[in-house]
C-alpha positions as CSV (number, residue, x, y, z in Angstrom):
1,M,7.4,0.7,-11.6
2,L,4.2,0.5,-13.7
3,A,3.3,-1.9,-16.4
4,C,0.6,-2.3,-19.0
5,G,1.9,0.9,-20.7
6,V,2.5,2.8,-17.5
7,A,5.9,1.7,-16.1
8,T,7.9,-1.3,-15.1
9,A,5.7,-3.1,-12.7
10,S,3.2,-5.8,-13.8
11,W,-0.5,-5.6,-13.3
12,L,-2.3,-8.9,-13.0
13,G,-2.2,-10.5,-16.5
14,C,0.7,-8.3,-17.7
15,D,4.4,-9.2,-18.1
16,A,6.9,-7.5,-15.9
17,T,9.4,-5.5,-18.0
18,E,12.1,-4.5,-15.6
19,S,13.5,-5.7,-12.3
20,G,13.8,-3.3,-9.4
21,G,17.2,-4.8,-8.6
22,L,18.4,-7.4,-6.2
23,P,18.4,-6.6,-2.5
24,A,21.6,-5.6,-0.8
25,G,21.3,-8.2,1.9
26,T,21.9,-11.9,1.7
27,W,18.8,-13.9,1.0
28,N,18.5,-17.3,2.7
29,G,15.2,-19.0,2.3
30,D,12.7,-17.3,4.7
31,N,15.5,-15.4,6.5
32,Y,17.9,-12.9,5.1
33,D,20.5,-10.5,6.4
34,A,19.4,-6.9,6.0
35,T,20.2,-3.8,7.9
36,D,18.2,-1.2,6.1
37,A,14.4,-0.6,6.6
38,G,12.1,2.1,5.5
39,G,10.4,3.5,2.4
40,G,11.3,2.6,-1.1
41,G,14.2,4.4,-2.8
42,G,14.0,6.7,-5.7
43,G,14.7,5.9,-9.3
44,G,14.8,2.6,-11.0
45,E,11.6,3.3,-13.0
46,D,10.9,4.6,-16.5
47,A,7.8,6.8,-16.8
48,T,5.6,5.9,-19.8
49,S,2.1,6.8,-20.7
50,G,-1.0,4.6,-20.7
51,S,-3.8,3.4,-18.5
52,N,-3.7,0.9,-15.6
53,Q,-6.2,-2.0,-15.4
54,N,-6.9,-3.0,-11.8
55,E,-8.1,-6.6,-11.3
56,G,-9.0,-5.8,-7.7
57,A,-11.9,-3.4,-8.2
58,E,-14.3,-5.6,-6.4
59,A,-11.9,-5.7,-3.4
60,G,-12.4,-2.0,-2.9
61,V,-9.3,-0.6,-4.6
62,T,-9.3,1.0,-8.0
63,P,-6.5,3.2,-9.4
64,N,-7.3,6.7,-10.7
65,A,-10.9,6.6,-9.5
66,A,-12.8,9.0,-7.2
67,Q,-13.5,7.6,-3.8
68,D,-17.1,7.2,-2.6
69,G,-18.0,8.3,0.9
70,G,-20.0,6.8,3.7
71,G,-20.0,6.6,7.5
72,G,-17.8,4.8,9.8
73,S,-16.8,4.3,13.4
74,M,-13.8,4.6,15.6
75,D,-13.5,1.1,17.0
76,G,-11.1,2.0,19.7
77,S,-7.9,0.9,18.0
78,G,-5.2,2.5,15.9
79,H,-5.2,6.0,14.5
80,R,-7.9,8.6,13.8
81,G,-7.9,10.2,10.4
82,D,-6.3,13.4,11.8
83,G,-3.3,11.4,13.1
84,A,-4.4,11.3,16.7
85,T,-3.9,8.0,18.4
86,A,-7.0,6.2,19.7
87,P,-6.9,3.9,22.7
88,V,-5.8,0.4,21.8
89,D,-8.2,-2.4,22.5
90,A,-6.5,-4.7,24.9
91,G,-8.4,-7.6,23.3
92,L,-7.1,-6.9,19.8
93,D,-5.0,-9.8,18.6
94,L,-4.0,-9.4,15.0
95,D,-1.7,-11.8,13.2
96,T,0.4,-9.4,11.1
97,G,3.1,-11.8,10.0
98,S,6.6,-10.6,9.3
99,A,7.7,-7.3,10.9
100,L,10.2,-6.7,8.0
101,T,7.7,-4.6,6.0
102,T,5.9,-1.4,7.3
103,F,3.3,0.7,5.6
104,T,2.9,4.4,4.8
105,L,-0.3,6.3,3.9
106,L,0.5,8.6,1.0
107,D,-1.1,11.8,-0.2
108,T,-1.3,11.3,-4.0
109,N,-2.1,15.0,-4.6
110,V,1.7,15.6,-4.1
111,N,3.6,14.6,-7.2
112,T,7.0,16.2,-6.6
113,I,8.5,13.5,-4.3
114,V,9.6,10.2,-5.8
115,D,8.8,8.1,-2.8
116,G,5.5,9.9,-2.3
117,E,4.3,12.3,0.4
118,P,3.3,10.7,3.7
119,V,0.0,11.8,5.2
120,S,0.9,13.6,8.5
121,G,0.7,11.1,11.4
122,W,0.5,8.0,9.1
123,D,4.1,7.0,8.6
124,P,4.0,4.2,9.5
125,I,0.3,3.1,9.5
126,P,-0.4,1.4,12.9
127,E,-2.2,-2.0,12.9
128,G,-5.9,-1.8,13.4
129,S,-6.1,1.8,12.3
130,T,-9.3,3.6,11.4
131,I,-8.7,6.0,8.5
132,D,-11.3,8.8,8.2
133,L,-11.5,10.1,4.7
134,A,-13.1,13.3,6.0
135,K,-9.8,14.0,7.9
136,V,-7.1,12.7,5.4
137,G,-8.8,13.2,2.1
138,T,-9.6,10.7,-0.6
139,A,-6.4,11.0,-2.8
140,L,-4.6,8.1,-1.0
141,S,-2.3,5.2,-1.6
142,I,-0.3,2.8,0.6
143,R,3.4,2.3,0.2
144,A,5.1,-0.8,1.4
145,N,8.5,-0.2,3.0
146,T,10.5,-3.4,2.7
147,T,13.6,-4.7,4.4
148,P,16.0,-4.6,2.6
149,Q,14.8,-1.4,0.8
150,V,15.2,-2.9,-2.7
151,V,13.7,-6.3,-3.6
152,G,12.9,-8.0,-6.8
153,S,9.1,-7.3,-6.7
154,V,6.3,-6.7,-4.2
155,L,2.9,-8.3,-4.5
156,F,-0.2,-6.5,-3.1
157,V,-3.3,-8.5,-2.2
158,L,-6.2,-6.5,-0.8
159,D,-9.1,-8.5,0.8
160,G,-8.0,-11.7,-0.9
161,V,-7.8,-10.2,-4.4
162,T,-4.5,-9.6,-6.2
163,T,-4.5,-5.9,-7.0
164,H,-1.0,-5.1,-8.2
165,T,2.7,-6.1,-8.5
166,E,5.5,-3.5,-8.2
167,D,8.9,-4.3,-9.7
168,A,10.7,-1.2,-8.6
169,A,10.7,1.2,-5.6
170,P,8.7,3.0,-4.3
171,Y,6.4,0.0,-3.8
172,T,2.9,1.6,-4.0
173,E,-0.3,-0.3,-4.0
174,C,-1.9,1.3,-7.1
175,S,1.4,2.0,-8.9
176,D,3.3,5.2,-9.8
177,N,5.4,6.5,-12.6
178,G,8.7,6.4,-10.6
179,L,9.0,10.2,-10.8
180,G,6.7,11.2,-8.0
181,T,3.2,10.7,-9.5
182,I,1.4,8.2,-7.3
183,N,-1.8,6.7,-8.6
184,P,-4.6,7.1,-6.1
185,C,-6.5,4.0,-4.8
186,T,-10.2,3.9,-4.1
187,Y,-10.9,2.2,-0.8
188,S,-14.5,1.1,0.0
189,L,-15.8,1.9,3.4
190,G,-15.4,-0.8,6.0
191,P,-12.6,-3.1,7.2
192,H,-9.8,-4.2,4.9
193,T,-6.9,-6.6,5.0
194,L,-3.8,-5.9,2.9
195,V,-1.2,-8.6,2.5
196,V,2.2,-7.7,1.0
197,T,4.8,-10.3,-0.1
198,P,8.3,-9.3,-1.3
199,Y,9.9,-11.6,-3.9
200,L,13.5,-12.1,-4.9
201,E,12.9,-11.5,-8.6
202,A,10.6,-9.3,-10.7
203,G,7.1,-10.3,-11.5
204,D,6.5,-12.3,-8.3
205,A,9.2,-14.7,-9.3
206,G,12.0,-16.3,-7.3
207,S,11.7,-17.0,-3.6
208,A,8.8,-15.4,-1.8
209,Q,9.9,-13.7,1.4
210,P,7.8,-13.5,4.6
211,S,4.5,-11.7,4.1
212,T,3.2,-8.8,6.2
213,T,-0.5,-8.1,6.8
214,L,-2.0,-4.7,7.5
215,Y,-5.5,-4.5,9.0
216,F,-7.3,-1.2,8.7
217,T,-10.8,0.3,8.4
218,I,-12.0,3.1,6.1
219,V,-14.7,5.5,7.4
220,D,-16.0,8.9,6.3
221,S,-17.3,10.9,9.2
222,A,-18.5,13.6,6.8
223,K,-21.2,11.3,5.6
224,D,-22.9,10.0,8.8
225,G,-20.7,11.2,11.6
226,G,-18.5,8.1,11.5
227,M,-21.0,6.0,13.5
228,D,-21.1,2.7,11.7
229,G,-18.4,2.4,9.0
230,A,-21.0,1.6,6.4
231,A,-22.2,3.5,3.4
232,D,-25.6,5.3,3.6
């Protein structure tokens, strides 16, 4: 799934080297016939060695980097970091786009599961969630679960900055080696917007399928009690 010397996906500025395979459904413009949903399948990726270059560091996500803490708040919507559901704000109106893709928060400390190990209570990630690093840890990534399960490629854009393209399942935000090692992302404290777009072909080529947007907020209650969602 990785590229730039890591696997078969292409980081921004690199060429895709391998397609994840065409979907099982019938593509038809913005609509396609698919019956399978859920996380990415195993295999389809060749593990190689190398280092990843992330074009989206300023957007708050960096592969293989330690996360920096800070404080944050529970804004009354989504999930708490321990998986407990918080009351949903009745006034919350988020345009999430297509419902054909869901998201899973992964614990990247686990490297024995090809699709990644979901953080308990975070599969799928609810819209408007507040993720507390003090509760879930800092070794995290987000997996996109497409419908159909296998597509040509998946483009991740965090906070308006292209961060990564995956050409093979599992479709993880900061890439993986296809054998269970998931690269951790570093999320800055505060609100984030992640837009995921599946494509028919590898390297963001072919027809773009409907995009799905995930809104979430990163806090760290260990730093300032989770009061404001901002770094000290």
